Every structure is written in structure tokens, then in C-alpha cells.
N, C-alpha and C positions, 0 to 999 in steps of 0.2 A: 559805562556810567560810573562816576566816582562814588565812593562810600560817604554817606552822611551819618554823622553820629547824632542820635536822637535820645534824649532823656525823657522817658514817658512817665508821667505821674499817674499812678493807678490807685484805685480805691473807690470810695463813695463820696458823694457831694458833701459840702460844708465841713470838710476836714482840714481846711487850712491850705489847700493847694494853690489858691490864688496868691496868698501872701508869699508862700515859698517860691512860686514862679516869678513874682515881681522882684523878689530879692535876688534870685539867681540871674535875672535879666540885667542886673547891674554889674555882674562879674564879667570882666573882659573875656570875650570869646563865647559868651552864652547869649542866645537870642530867645527871649520870652515870647513864644508864639501864641500862647493862650490855648483854648480848646479847638484845635484844628479840625476835629471831626465836624464842627459846626460852621466851618468856613463857607461851605457851598451854599447853605441856606441863609444863615444869619448874616454872613459877611457879604457874599456876592449878590444874592437875591434880595435880601431885606436891607442891605446897605446900612447895617448898624455901625455904631462908632468903633473905630480902631482905638487901641489903647492910647494912641497919641492925641485923641480927641477929634480927629477929622472923620467924616463918613468914610467907610472903607474904600469906596470907589474914588475918593479924592486923595487918599494917602499915597504919596509917591512910591513908597516901597511896595505896597500891595498892587499898585497900578502896574509895576514891572512884573510882579509875579503873575498877575492875571493875564498879562500879555503872553506869558509862556504857557498858559492854560487855555488859549483861545479855542482849541478844538474840543474842549470838554463841555458837557451838558450839566450845569450846576444843579438844576432841578432834578434831573434824572439821577445824578450821583447821590444827592441828598436823600432822595426817596429810597433808592436801592440800598444805601448804607444803613438806613433805619431798619429795613427789612432784614438785611444780612446779619445785623447785630442784635436782633431781638432777644429778650430774656428767655423765651421759650426754646431758643436754639442753643442755650448754654450747655445742657447735658451732652448733646451731640458734639459740640466743640471740644469739650473735655475728653470725650472718648477718642476723637481723632488725635488729640494731642498725645494721649497715652499710647496710641498705636504708632506714633512717630509720623503721622500724617500732617498735612497743612491744616491748622485749626479752623480757619475760615476758608471755605471753598473759593478758589480763584474766580475772577470776573474781569472782563475787559476794562472796567473802571479802574482797576488796580494800576494800569499804566499811567493814568492821570494822577492817582494818589502818589505814586513814586515820583512823578515829575514835580508835584507840588513841593515835596521836601527838597528835591534837588534844586529847584528854583529858589526856595528860601535860602538855602545854603549859598547859592551863587550871588544873590543880591544883598542878603543881610550879613553874611559872613565872608565876603569876598576877600578880605585881608586876613582871615583866620581859617586857613584850610583845615585846621584841627578843631574848629569851632563846634559848638553843641547847640542843637535846636531843642528847646524845652517845650514839650507838648503836654498840657495839663488836661487832656481830654478825659482822663480817669477811667472810662469804661473799659474793663478788662478785655472784652472781645475785640475792641478796636486796637488795643495794644497788641493782641495776638495777631491781628491782621497785619499791622505794621511790621512786626517781627519777621513775617514771611515775605515781605516785599524786597525785590532786588535793590541793592544799593543802600539799604538802611542797616546801620549798626545800632541795635536797640539795647538801651539800658533801662531798667525798670526801677523807679523810685516809688515804693508803696507808702503813701501817706495815710496814717490812721489817726482817728480821734475818738474819744469816748462816745459811744453811740447815744447816750443820753444828751450829750452836748449837741450832737448833730441833729437829733430829733427836735430839740428846742430851737435850734437855729433855723430849721426849715419852716417853723411856724411863724417866723417874723414876716411882716409885710415889707417887701423890699422891691424897689423899682428895678426893672430888668436891666437898664443901662444907665443908672444914675438918677439923680433927683428930677431931671427934666423929662424923664420917661414916664408916661402914665400907665404903661403896662407893668404888671407885677410878675416876679418870679413865682414859679409854682410853689404851693404850700401843702405838701402831702400830709395826711394825718400821721400821728406819731407811730402807729403800728406799721404803716407802709414805709415810713422812713427807717424804722428799725429793720424791717425785712430787707430793704434795699441795702442797708449797711451790711447786714449779715451775708447776703448773696454776693455782693461785689467784692467785699474784703476776703471772703472765703475763696471766691473764684481767683482772685489775685494770687493768693497763697498756692492754690492748686496749680495754677499755670506756671508760676515762676519761683515760688518760695519753699518748695518741698525737697529739693535736692540737697544733699549734705553740704556741698560748697557750690555756690553759684555767684561768680564775680560779676554777674549782670543784674543782680537783684539786691536792693537795699531797702530795709523798712525803717521809717522814721515816724515817731509819734508827734502829733501837733504839740502835745504838752511838753515834750522834750525840746522841740524847736523853739518855743517861746521862752523856755527856761534858759536856753543858751543859744541864741540865734547865730552868733559868729562861729561858735564851735561846731554846731550842727551843719551850718552852711559849708564850712571848710570840709567837713566829712563828706558831704554830698559832692562837692567839686572834685575832691580826690577820688571818689568812687568812679567817676567817668574818666579818670586819667588826666585831669587838668590840674593846674596849680592854683592855690588859694592865697596868692600874695596880696590881692587887692579885694577887700570885702567892704560892703557899703554900710559899715556900722561905726558912726562917730562916737557912740556910747554903747555900753553893753545891751541896752534895751531900746535902742533907736536905730532905724534904718533910714538911709538917705536914698530916696527913690526918684529916679528920672522917668519920664514917660516911656512906656514900652510900645510895641506894635502888636499887642495881643488882640486876637480877633474875636474872642468870646470868653465869657466867664462871669464870675461874680462882679458886680459893679465896683467893688473895692479895687479892681485892677486899674481904675482911673486915678487913684490917690497918688500924689507926688509930694516931694519935699521931705521934711523930716517927719517920719511916721513912727509912732510908738509901736514897739513889738512886745505886747504884753498879753497875758492870757485873758480870754473872754470867759469869766466865771459866773456870768449872770444866771446861767442855767441851774447852778447849784441851789439857788433859792427860787428861781422863776418856774422851773418845771414842776408841775403838780405831782402829788404823791401817786395818784393813779397813773399818770403818764410815765413816771419813773418806773413803776412796777411793770407796766406793759412792755416798755422797751427792754428792761432788764430781763423779763421773762423770755422774750423772743430772742435775745442775743446772749443769754447767760452762758451757754456752752463756749462761746468764743471770747468772753470777757477776759478770762485768765490767760488765754493764748496771747492777747495783746497787752497784758499787764494792767487791766482795769479791775477795780474792786466791785463786788456785787452790792455791798451796802453803800448807802448814800453818805457822802462826805458833806460836812456842813460849812467848811470855810475855804478849803483849797482843793484844786484838782489833784489827780494821782501824782505821787512824788516823781520828779524827773529822774531819769536814769543817767542823764548827761551831767547836769549840775544842779544839786538840790537847793537852789536859791529860793527864797520866798517869792511868790507871784503876787503882784499888785492887782486887785480887782479893777476891771476897766469900766469906763463910762461909755455910753453910746457913741460919743464923739471920737473915742480912741479905739473902739473895738475893731479887731482885725481878724478875719477868718476867710476861708475860701469855700 
């Protein structure tokens, strides 16, 4: 089996991963796959829209990939993945990692998972043997599972965003797959969003970010990405050993996005054309004082680690470390996040 290079976006939800994935998908040799851990249920079983707009079973690319997975049991794989990656199993996963053992115990389903990535590389990156699959599944245990699969060369991109911003974003009413969908994305209370942010970002650091030098782990803050989209994208591309000669930014704060074939994720994955890349700062005034205090209290110990202040800012998000340009507040029509 040939080696497939996978760039895995890890961290918590609503941290900008969809925007980062869509942008990377415009770079030659990068395939924006979306949240592949959901392919089995949301894509194959529920036939939700591909990033190209077609129902997944009608998408020519995924039709070819599904043919390669003909012997798999999508419902069984989806159910078993959910059980294998449960939050309650995280302490045992971290213990196994410290002991040098496989973090997630092996299972016969892993043969189909490895075949999935090999098939994507074969059909989506056929002319780019050095291509990169961008998987924005985010869940750290799934990334740990991927890293142990044969034939996968894993790079981890840790995307972080201020937890107060993510908690506010989770409270928005948002259709699951765009305006035509009457189903809504989940809306956890702010305390739960804060705890998930803390657990998944801490787990990502514990799994990949604690060694003195790890050339397979890169951390990027959403705030820095929107402050300098081209510079941060170039940094990510170079991180996986690719060249950043062609980037989709006609202006410093605009991305030119063509449709991708992402299988799941934030409905903003369907946005195409010239898309503003500017910070969503609505949370700075929209998040209530009580909610701000709750999230800050629960995540306080980790805030400084990721470069976020404890006190509330009134006009701008945390200063970017890449390029300290002023950030223009967004309107709902131009808001971009993942």
C-alpha cells in the first residue's frame, strides 16, 4: 500500500476549521475532504450534500470512492467509530500513548478506514502522487486512530480559537447543510461548549504538541489566520512539505473559493466565489457578561497557553502574532468560521 499524506485539523468545533479547509482545498495538490469521520453516516447513509452541491451518492468522485468500499458496512462502522472515540475513553487513550502503545485499539474496521484514504488519494489526487488529503474531523481520538493506520503519513494542524468566541458561535441557530435544510446544528449551552473546547484542545496538545520539536504538529490560531490569510496558508502548506506558489487570495482579505468535495462540516463549506476572510467579532459584544464569566472560569488555565486574555476586550480580538493589522468587524453576510 502506498503512503497517503493526510493533514488532520484537530481541536474543537467552531474554531475556523471549515474556512481553513476550504482555502487549502484551492491549493494545487490539496484535497479538501471535510470531516471524514462522518462520511459513513452523514455521507453514505444519510446522503447529505457533497461540497460540490450534489447529494453524495450522485457525486462522481464519491461514487468511485464508494465503489472501492463496497465490502464495508457503513452503519456498523459509524456506530463502532462513535463507541471507540467516546470522551470517556480519552484517559485510557492518553495512557496508551504515553506507554508507546497504539492509542486507539485496533479493529477490523481499520482496514476500510485505511482503504478510504487510499481511494481518495487514487481518485482525487491521481495526478499528484505527493498530494495532501485535508481532513477536518477535529476530534483528537480520531486523529490518533488515523496516525496508527498503515499507509497514512499524518500531519496535525491544531486550529484554536478564543473559547468565548466558539461558545457564542455554538449558540447561533444554523441549518445543518445550508439554508434549504430544516435541520439545525447542535446548540450546546455555553458551559458545555467551554468544557469541550478545554478537553479537545488539551487532548490535542497532549497527543502531539508536548514534545520539544515535532515537525508533524503545527498550531494556528483562527485570529492569526484571518489577520494574515495568505501568510498563514503559506506556512501551513510548507509545514506538510508542499510549495505555496499558488494561493487563492486576489486581495489580502479575500479568498477565491471553488467548490470542494467535502463530505461534512459547517454549512459554510458550500460558499464559493470571492469570499471575505475577516474576523467574526460579533461575540465581543453579543456574549452576555454571565456567559463570558462562565466560559472564562472553565477555560482560564488554558487561555494564556493559547495566547488569549482573561479580561474582556471591547473592540478587537486578541492581537495577531503573524501580522498586527486592524480587523474589520463582520456582518452576518460575510461572517466566516468553521
